[in-house]
N, C-alpha and C positions, 0 to 999 in steps of 0.2 A: 908707287906712292899710295895708290888706292888699297893695295894689299896690306901695306903697313898700317893704314888707317883702320882697316877692319880688324887687324891683329890686335892693335891697341884697344879697340872697342870691346873685343871679346875678352881680353884680359881684365878690363875694367868691370865688365858684367860678372865675370867669374869671381872677382874680388869682392864685388858688392854682394853677390849671392852668399859667399862664405861669411861675410860680415853679418848678413841677416841671420844665417843659421846659427852663428856663434852667439849673436845678441839674443835670439829667441831662446837658445839653450841656457843662457845665463839667467833668464827670468824664472825664478822658482815656480813650479807648478805648470809651466808651459808645455812640458812633455806629457804624452799620454801615459797612463798608468801601466805598469807591467802586468798586474794581476787584478782581476775583478772578483769580489767576494762571491761565493757560490750560493748563499741563501738569499731569499727575497722576503720582504715584508710589505704587504699591501698597505698603502697610505691613502686615506681619504680625508678631504677637507671640503665640506659641503658636497657639491656634485663632482668636484675634481678628484681624480684618482691617479695613482701611479705606484710604481714599485721601487723600493729602496734595497739595493744590495747590502749585505752584511755578513759578517762571520759570527757564528754562534757555537760555543763549545759543547753543546748538547742539543738534541732534538727537542725544541721547545714547542712543537706542535702537539705534544702529548704531555700529560701531567708529570711534573718533576718534584715529587714530594720531598726528596732529599735536599734540594737546593735551599739554603738559608741566606745566601748573599749573591747579589748580581753586581758585576762591575762592567760599566760601559766605558770603552776606551775610544776616544774620538781622534782621528788622524789630523795631521797638519795640512798645509796648503799643497803638499805633493800628492795628497789624496791616496797615500799608500796605506790603506787599511790593513793590508797583510802585515806590515811592519808594526803598526800599533797593536794589532791582535797578538802578534808574537811577543811584543813587549808586555802585554797584559798577562799572557800565559807564563812568561818568564818571572814576572813579579809574583804570580800565584804560586809557582814552584818554590821561589825563595821564601815565601811566607810559610810554607809547609802546613802543619796542622792548625796554625793560627787562622788560616783562611777558611777553615771549615769546608762545607760543600758549596762551591762557588761557580756561578755561570759567568763566563766572559763573553761580551758582545762588542763587536766593532763595526759600526755602520760605515758606509762609504758614499760620499757626496761627489758623484762623477760629473764630468763635463760632456758636452756633445761630442767632442773629439774622442774622448775615452770610449763612449758608446759606439761610435763609428768604427774605431780601431778594433774593438772586440766584437763587432757585429751583434750588439745587444738589441733586444726587441724595442719597439716604439713605446712600450709601457714603462721603460726604465726612466726614472727621474734623473734629470741632468741640470746642473747649475752653471752659471757663468763663473769661471775659474774659482775665485775664493769668496763669492758673494754669500755663500752659506755660513761663513764665520759670523755674520751679523744677523742671521735669520732671514736672509734674502730668499725670494721665491724662485722655484725652479723655472727654467726656461721651457722645459718640455717634460712630459706631455701635458702638464697642467701647472698653474702658478701656485705651487704648494710650498710654504715656508719650511726651511730646514728645522725651525723650532717645532713645527707640527710633526715632522718626522720623529723628533726626539719624544714628543708627546705620545706618539703611537707606540714607541718602544716601551715607555713607562706604563702605558695602558695595558700592554701585553703582560708585563711583570705584575701588574695589580690584579690580574685575573686569578682569583682564589682557586678556581678549578685546575689551573695549570701550576700555580705556585702556592700551595696551601700553607707552607711553612717558611715563606720568605720573611726575613727580618731586617735586612739591610740592602740598600741600593746605593751604589756609588757611581756618579757620573764624572768621568775624568777625561782630561785632554791636555796634550802638550803642544806648545807653539800655536799654530792656527787652531788646533783642537782646544787649546786653553782659551782661545778667544771665544769660540762658540759656547763653551761650557760656562765662562764667566757671564756672558750676556744672557744665556738661558737661565742661569741661577738668579738673575735679576727679574726677568719677565716670564719665565717658563710656567706653564700651567699643569704640566703632567704630574707634579709632585703630590697634588692634593688627593688624588685617588689612592696613592700609596699610604700617605699619612693617615687617611681616614680608617685604614685597616691596621694601623699600628706599625707600619714599616718605616724605619728611619732612612732618610735620604740625605746624602752628602754630595757636595760638589768639590772636585779637586782640580785646581787651576794651576797648570805648570808652565812657566816661562812664556806667557803670551806676549805679543808685540805691543798690545794696547788693552785698555779697559774702558768700559762705559762709565762715565762720571754722572753724578746727579746735580751738579752745579757748574758754574763757569770758572771755578778756581782750579789752576793747574800748577804743578811744581815749577815748570818753566814759564813763568808769567809773561816774560818778554816775548815769547813765541806766540802764545795764545792772544796776547794783547795787540798784536800787529794786524794791520789791515790786510796783509797778504795771506793771513790764515783765518779768514772769516768763518770757515766751517769747522773750527776746532771743537765746537760744542754741538755739532750736528751728529745724528746717528751715523756710525756705530760708536762714536766717541762721547756722545752726550745726548740729551733729550730735547735740544732746542729746535731741531728741524729734521725732516726726512725720516720720520718714524715709520717702520713697516706696519702694515695693517694688523699684524698680530698683537702689537702693543696697544692696549685699550684701557689702561689705568693711568692715574696721575703719577707724575714723577715721585711725589712724596710717598704715595702708597707703595710704589716699587722699592724706594729707598728703605722704608721701615721694614718691609717684608724681607728684603735682602739681608739687612743687618741681623735679623733674627734667624736666618737660615744657617745650616751647618756648612761652612765654606772653609776649605784649607787651600792656602797658596803655597806652592813649591817653587822656590827660586834658586837656580844654580848660581853659586857665588862667582863662577867664571863665565857666566853668560853676559859678558860686558862689552862685546865687540860692537861699536857703533856702526860698523860697515858690514855686518853680517848680511849675506845675500838675501836671506829670508826675513830680515828685520823690516818692519814698516817704517819707512823714512819720510813719510808725509809730514807736513808741518803739524797736522792734528796729533799725530803720534809723538813727534818731537816735543810738543808742549808738555807731554807726560814724563819726559826724561830722555837722557841720552842713549840708554840701552835698556834691555829687558830687566836686568837686575834692579836698576835705579827706578824704572817705571813701576815695578811691583812694590817696592818699598814705599815709594811716594804715594801710591794709591792706598796702600794699607794704612799708612800714617794718617792720611786725611780722613779715612773712615773711622779710625780710632779716635781722632780728635773730635769728630762729629758726633759719634754715638757712645763713646766711653764704654762703660760696663755693659751697655745694651748691645754691643757688637759681639756676636757669637762666632767670630772668625778666628782662625789661627794662621800663622805664617811660619813655614819651616825653611830655613836656609839649608841647601844641600851643598856641603863643602866640596870644593875642588871639582865640581861638575859644571860643564858648559851647556851648550844647547843640544842635549842628548836625552830624548824621551825615555828609552829603556833604562838608562842609568838613573834617571830621576825617580822612576817608579820602583825600581829594584833596590834603591837605597833604604837605609833604616827608616828615615823619615817618610819616604815614599810608601813603605810597607805599613807604617803607622797610619798614613792617610787612607790607603786603600783597604786595609784589613784590621785596623786597630791594634797593630802589633806594638807592644810597649817599648820604651827606650829612646824616645825622641823628644827633645826639648823644643817647645814652641816659643816663638817670639811674642 
């Protein structure tokens, strides 16, 4: 009888262990990354310092006078910068001569588990799973915002000694990368150093799960109006509460500046699965719409109603494409967004 009891107990524990492993594997971004970017960029914020891994298509430690365009491609919540980098290079190849001399950069926002798995040094910046999508501060070695990391990349590109002939910078991201790009386009500070020297900066936001709103109006008012969704307008979905230290201007200031910035939204017409495993299903995101395609159109429509002709944004529908970053960027409208290739009709 005792042996039977222990046998049943062991089987239960094995079953629970398997369930835990399967459940953890089902959470997007819970696995450690397969590959870590080889290059490093020193990031400093006050006295805090750390290193950000990234891919760069040329040695940018020395002058690159031939480079006229730089494209940053930010990964999603899987933190697979190798995939986003390859997608950027694929789009560059598809653009051909239209792209000119282009530098492709893909930063990587790792977790502590990633760093441990790849035995990275203590100086490597690591974040809590997907906190970087909203400008969250690194957990180690110092509390540095992911927005500060993007600032540092743009500051390197603004260095005339390294890039004397740079004319265009594009900051692009798909899915979770689209989330950080959209928020950075709202509050980011790195653009000013580039525009001061005449470099045009564009933000390309592709299929994100959610957006940061400037007011308390949402497409799904019944969700945002419920007591069970009290945080629908808190950061990273709005400006009502929980703002990171990086955010230091008024909501209205950010709204006016964002409307005037060059922003292009890329939305896959088949990115409509309300049960997609990587879709933000919180009530805060649900208040913005049922799926990514609906959320993007709802956000853009509200901006257009608010700012009218003052809105300098464009929206491109990518026909017959779902949640697939490389396909989005290599499409005709993706190439228009990244490299100004003609032949794409904007909404």
